[in-house]
Backbone as CSV, one residue per row, in Angstrom:
resi,resn,N_x,N_y,N_z,CA_x,CA_y,CA_z,C_x,C_y,C_z
1,UNK,-7.105,-3.698,98.420,-6.222,-2.643,98.011,-6.840,-1.913,96.810
2,UNK,-6.717,-0.604,96.790,-7.321,0.201,95.733,-6.470,0.113,94.465
3,UNK,-7.116,0.187,93.293,-6.332,0.132,92.053,-5.486,1.398,91.903
4,UNK,-4.363,1.248,91.243,-3.469,2.390,91.039,-3.994,3.297,89.939
5,UNK,-3.823,4.572,90.149,-4.237,5.548,89.140,-3.057,5.805,88.220
6,UNK,-3.315,5.753,86.961,-2.265,6.045,85.990,-2.634,7.335,85.275
7,UNK,-1.705,8.239,85.234,-1.934,9.519,84.569,-0.952,9.642,83.418
8,UNK,-1.426,10.174,82.314,-0.536,10.357,81.173,0.236,11.647,81.372
9,UNK,1.518,11.579,81.116,2.365,12.756,81.256,2.580,13.384,79.887
10,UNK,2.657,14.699,79.875,2.922,15.387,78.622,4.398,15.286,78.304
11,UNK,4.740,15.126,77.038,6.154,15.055,76.686,6.828,16.402,76.953
12,UNK,8.083,16.343,77.383,8.797,17.560,77.761,9.446,18.263,76.579
13,UNK,9.469,17.647,75.423,10.155,18.232,74.273,9.241,19.060,73.379
14,UNK,7.989,19.236,73.727,7.094,20.018,72.889,7.340,21.505,73.120
15,UNK,7.382,22.283,72.041,7.603,23.717,72.209,6.354,24.395,72.773
16,UNK,6.572,25.492,73.471,5.454,26.239,74.046,4.660,26.890,72.925
17,UNK,3.346,26.951,73.037,2.545,27.588,71.981,2.846,29.087,71.914
18,UNK,2.915,29.590,70.695,3.208,30.999,70.481,1.909,31.788,70.653
19,UNK,1.899,32.790,71.557,0.658,33.557,71.727,0.376,34.412,70.488
20,UNK,-0.887,34.434,70.093,-1.292,35.187,68.918,-1.707,36.582,69.369
21,UNK,-1.083,37.595,68.780,-1.423,38.966,69.144,-2.718,39.365,68.440
22,UNK,-3.655,39.972,69.175,-4.910,40.384,68.545,-4.681,41.547,67.583
23,UNK,-5.516,41.608,66.571,-5.406,42.667,65.566,-5.892,43.986,66.158
24,UNK,-5.270,45.110,65.755,-5.741,46.401,66.266,-7.090,46.780,65.673
25,UNK,-7.831,47.552,66.401,-9.153,48.013,65.980,-8.992,48.996,64.818
26,UNK,-9.876,48.905,63.811,-9.774,49.762,62.629,-10.135,51.223,62.889
27,UNK,-11.266,51.552,63.540,-11.622,52.968,63.701,-10.636,53.763,64.547
28,UNK,-10.092,53.154,65.602,-9.205,53.904,66.495,-7.735,53.615,66.252
29,UNK,-7.412,52.620,65.437,-6.015,52.299,65.162,-5.305,51.633,66.324
30,UNK,-6.052,51.091,67.264,-5.453,50.386,68.389,-5.236,51.257,69.618
31,UNK,-5.620,52.528,69.574,-5.409,53.408,70.724,-6.570,53.372,71.711
32,UNK,-7.763,53.079,71.242,-8.936,53.076,72.102,-9.649,54.413,72.134
33,UNK,-9.050,55.453,71.528,-9.655,56.788,71.487,-9.891,57.194,70.045
34,UNK,-10.973,57.914,69.815,-11.259,58.478,68.505,-11.524,59.969,68.680
35,UNK,-11.230,60.738,67.631,-11.463,62.175,67.677,-12.915,62.468,67.345
36,UNK,-13.553,63.279,68.176,-14.939,63.671,67.979,-14.971,65.178,67.769
37,UNK,-15.631,65.625,66.718,-15.718,67.044,66.415,-16.673,67.731,67.386
38,UNK,-16.228,68.851,67.956,-17.052,69.631,68.871,-17.717,70.744,68.071
39,UNK,-19.034,70.853,68.185,-19.795,71.869,67.446,-20.478,72.801,68.449
40,UNK,-20.449,74.097,68.128,-21.072,75.086,69.011,-21.911,76.050,68.191
41,UNK,-22.757,76.774,68.862,-23.536,77.826,68.231,-24.835,77.333,67.637
42,UNK,-25.628,78.309,67.206,-26.932,77.990,66.643,-26.802,77.271,65.310
43,UNK,-25.788,77.625,64.521,-25.580,76.982,63.215,-24.692,75.748,63.307
44,UNK,-24.308,75.392,64.534,-23.513,74.174,64.801,-22.219,74.154,64.005
45,UNK,-21.435,75.202,64.140,-20.150,75.251,63.434,-19.106,74.460,64.222
46,UNK,-18.221,73.765,63.520,-17.181,72.990,64.210,-16.107,73.913,64.785
47,UNK,-15.727,73.679,66.035,-14.739,74.503,66.716,-13.433,73.748,66.906
48,UNK,-13.504,72.495,67.248,-12.301,71.711,67.504,-12.656,70.243,67.638
49,UNK,-11.731,69.502,68.234,-11.958,68.076,68.432,-11.590,67.697,69.855
50,UNK,-12.221,66.658,70.346,-11.880,66.112,71.652,-11.810,64.595,71.533
51,UNK,-11.109,63.966,72.456,-10.982,62.507,72.447,-12.236,61.875,73.013
52,UNK,-12.635,60.783,72.391,-13.786,60.023,72.862,-13.474,58.550,72.845
53,UNK,-14.221,57.773,73.589,-14.041,56.327,73.677,-14.493,55.665,72.385
54,UNK,-13.691,54.761,71.873,-14.043,54.025,70.660,-15.178,53.053,70.994
55,UNK,-16.292,53.167,70.273,-17.444,52.310,70.546,-17.335,50.949,69.885
56,UNK,-16.378,50.783,68.982,-16.194,49.484,68.333,-15.494,48.512,69.280
57,UNK,-14.421,48.961,69.934,-13.650,48.073,70.811,-13.829,48.421,72.285
58,UNK,-14.594,49.464,72.590,-14.848,49.930,73.955,-13.565,50.270,74.696
59,UNK,-12.592,50.854,73.974,-11.372,51.344,74.601,-10.272,50.325,74.766
60,UNK,-10.474,49.082,74.378,-9.415,48.078,74.559,-8.357,48.155,73.465
61,UNK,-8.713,48.641,72.279,-7.755,48.766,71.195,-7.616,47.526,70.341
62,UNK,-8.281,46.438,70.697,-8.206,45.208,69.921,-9.483,45.029,69.113
63,UNK,-9.349,44.359,67.983,-10.489,44.138,67.101,-11.404,43.082,67.707
64,UNK,-12.673,43.403,67.985,-13.559,42.423,68.611,-13.967,41.278,67.686
65,UNK,-13.821,41.449,66.370,-14.228,40.398,65.432,-13.111,39.427,65.116
66,UNK,-11.899,39.678,65.617,-10.763,38.804,65.293,-10.697,37.616,66.221
């Protein structure tokens, strides 16, 4: 006859672990987009701004160093 396997059971009274929310990215403020100045002309004068992908968090909005 094969030996019986005994498995340890986890206690049922332990509270569930609280998920830790990641910190927002500093350059984009957690949005994933940053404003990039658009320049035109020979003297490269600024005309306006457009949205660009945040290169620090790659658009996720969370701080990669946290």
